C-alpha positions as CSV (number, residue, x, y, z in Angstrom):
1,M,-33.5,-193.8,-124.8
2,R,-34.7,-192.6,-128.2
3,R,-34.2,-196.1,-129.7
4,I,-36.4,-197.6,-126.9
5,A,-39.1,-195.0,-127.6
6,L,-39.0,-195.9,-131.3
7,V,-39.2,-199.6,-130.6
8,L,-42.1,-199.1,-128.2
9,A,-43.9,-196.8,-130.7
10,A,-43.5,-199.4,-133.5
11,T,-44.7,-202.2,-131.2
12,L,-47.8,-200.3,-130.2
13,A,-48.6,-199.3,-133.8
14,S,-48.4,-203.0,-135.0
15,S,-50.5,-204.1,-132.0
16,A,-53.1,-201.5,-132.8
17,C,-53.3,-202.8,-136.4
18,A,-53.8,-206.3,-135.1
19,T,-56.7,-205.3,-133.0
20,T,-58.6,-203.2,-135.6
21,R,-62.3,-203.8,-135.1
22,R,-64.9,-203.7,-137.8
23,A,-68.4,-202.4,-137.2
24,P,-70.9,-205.2,-136.7
25,E,-72.8,-206.3,-139.8
26,Y,-76.5,-207.0,-139.2
27,L,-77.6,-209.6,-141.7
28,A,-81.2,-209.5,-143.0
29,A,-83.5,-212.4,-143.5
30,P,-83.7,-213.4,-147.2
31,S,-87.5,-213.7,-147.0
32,G,-90.4,-214.0,-144.6
33,P,-92.1,-211.6,-142.3
34,V,-90.3,-208.6,-140.9
35,R,-89.0,-209.4,-137.4
36,P,-87.8,-207.1,-134.6
37,F,-84.3,-208.7,-134.7
38,S,-81.6,-209.8,-137.1
39,P,-81.3,-213.5,-137.8
40,A,-77.5,-213.1,-137.6
41,V,-74.9,-210.5,-136.8
42,R,-71.3,-210.7,-138.0
43,S,-68.7,-209.2,-135.7
44,N,-65.0,-209.5,-135.6
45,G,-64.8,-213.0,-137.1
46,L,-67.8,-214.4,-135.3
47,L,-71.4,-215.0,-136.3
48,F,-74.1,-214.6,-133.6
49,L,-77.3,-216.4,-134.6
50,A,-80.7,-215.5,-133.2
51,G,-82.6,-218.4,-131.7
52,Q,-84.0,-220.8,-134.2
53,L,-87.3,-222.6,-133.7
54,G,-88.3,-225.8,-135.5
55,T,-90.3,-223.9,-138.1
56,D,-90.8,-224.7,-141.8
57,S,-90.3,-222.2,-144.7
58,A,-93.8,-220.8,-144.0
59,G,-92.9,-220.0,-140.4
60,R,-95.1,-222.8,-138.9
61,L,-93.8,-225.2,-136.3
62,V,-93.2,-228.7,-137.7
63,A,-95.5,-231.4,-136.3
64,G,-94.4,-234.2,-134.0
65,G,-92.9,-232.6,-130.9
66,I,-89.4,-232.1,-129.6
67,Q,-87.4,-234.3,-132.0
68,P,-88.8,-233.1,-135.3
69,E,-88.6,-229.5,-133.9
70,T,-85.0,-230.0,-132.9
71,R,-84.1,-231.4,-136.3
72,Q,-85.8,-228.5,-138.1
73,A,-84.2,-225.9,-135.8
74,M,-80.8,-227.4,-136.5
75,E,-81.5,-227.5,-140.3
76,N,-82.5,-223.8,-140.0
77,I,-79.2,-223.1,-138.2
78,R,-77.3,-225.0,-140.9
79,S,-79.0,-222.9,-143.6
80,L,-78.4,-219.6,-141.9
81,L,-74.8,-220.5,-141.3
82,T,-74.3,-221.5,-145.0
83,R,-75.9,-218.2,-146.2
84,S,-73.7,-216.3,-143.8
85,G,-70.4,-218.0,-145.0
86,S,-69.9,-220.4,-142.1
87,S,-71.0,-224.0,-141.3
88,L,-71.9,-226.3,-138.4
89,D,-68.3,-227.4,-138.0
90,R,-67.4,-223.8,-137.1
91,V,-70.0,-223.5,-134.3
92,V,-68.3,-222.8,-131.0
93,K,-71.2,-222.3,-128.6
94,C,-74.9,-223.1,-128.5
95,T,-77.6,-222.3,-126.1
96,V,-80.7,-224.5,-126.1
97,F,-84.0,-223.4,-124.5
98,L,-86.5,-226.1,-123.7
99,A,-90.2,-225.7,-122.9
100,D,-89.9,-228.8,-120.7
101,M,-86.5,-230.0,-119.3
102,R,-87.9,-233.5,-119.2
103,E,-87.4,-233.5,-123.0
104,W,-83.7,-232.9,-122.7
105,A,-82.6,-236.4,-123.5
106,A,-85.0,-236.6,-126.6
107,M,-83.6,-233.3,-127.8
108,N,-80.0,-234.5,-127.4
109,E,-80.7,-237.6,-129.5
110,V,-81.3,-235.4,-132.5
111,Y,-78.9,-232.5,-131.6
112,V,-75.8,-234.7,-131.4
113,T,-76.3,-236.0,-135.0
114,F,-75.5,-232.5,-136.3
115,F,-71.9,-232.4,-134.9
116,A,-68.9,-234.6,-135.2
117,A,-68.1,-236.3,-131.9
118,D,-64.8,-234.5,-131.7
119,R,-66.1,-231.1,-132.7
120,R,-69.2,-230.6,-130.4
121,P,-69.5,-226.9,-129.4
122,A,-69.8,-225.7,-125.8
123,R,-73.4,-225.7,-124.9
124,T,-75.9,-224.6,-122.3
125,A,-79.4,-226.0,-121.9
126,A,-82.1,-224.2,-119.9
127,G,-85.7,-224.6,-119.2
128,A,-88.0,-221.8,-120.4
129,N,-91.5,-220.7,-119.3
130,G,-92.8,-220.7,-122.8
131,L,-91.2,-220.2,-126.2
132,A,-92.3,-218.3,-129.3
133,L,-95.1,-219.9,-131.3
134,G,-95.6,-222.5,-128.6
135,G,-92.4,-224.3,-129.6
136,R,-90.7,-227.1,-127.6
137,V,-87.1,-226.0,-128.4
138,E,-85.2,-222.9,-129.5
139,I,-81.5,-223.0,-130.3
140,E,-79.0,-220.1,-130.7
141,C,-75.4,-220.4,-131.8
142,I,-72.1,-218.5,-132.1
143,A,-69.9,-219.6,-135.0
144,A,-66.5,-218.6,-136.4
145,E,-66.7,-217.2,-139.9
């Protein structure tokens, strides 16, 4: 009986070590205006990215509509992932918010160019009743570190 108790205690101890959790790390933006959110949060091997608009380095929406905004949003995501130690090929989930669901196909034409055909993340797309700065698209992601 004592031997079983020791084996059980050792098993539980090693299991507890395997599930040790680190506190979330809230990553700050390298520049730009102070915002009421973190651009990314690192937690237990994952990066949670805040929604990215199609904005340039000055924080203005790029001109041209849904496709240029999608391209810029994805470039912003790529940049944030790189600064955070990850990459687009480690993205596991995206959520896309569209100001107009009729632009879904046009957004997809650009979106798919950022991922290998065999490594596309799970994704949800939803229509929104307005996006920040009057944007046409906002994209948030979850990536492995």
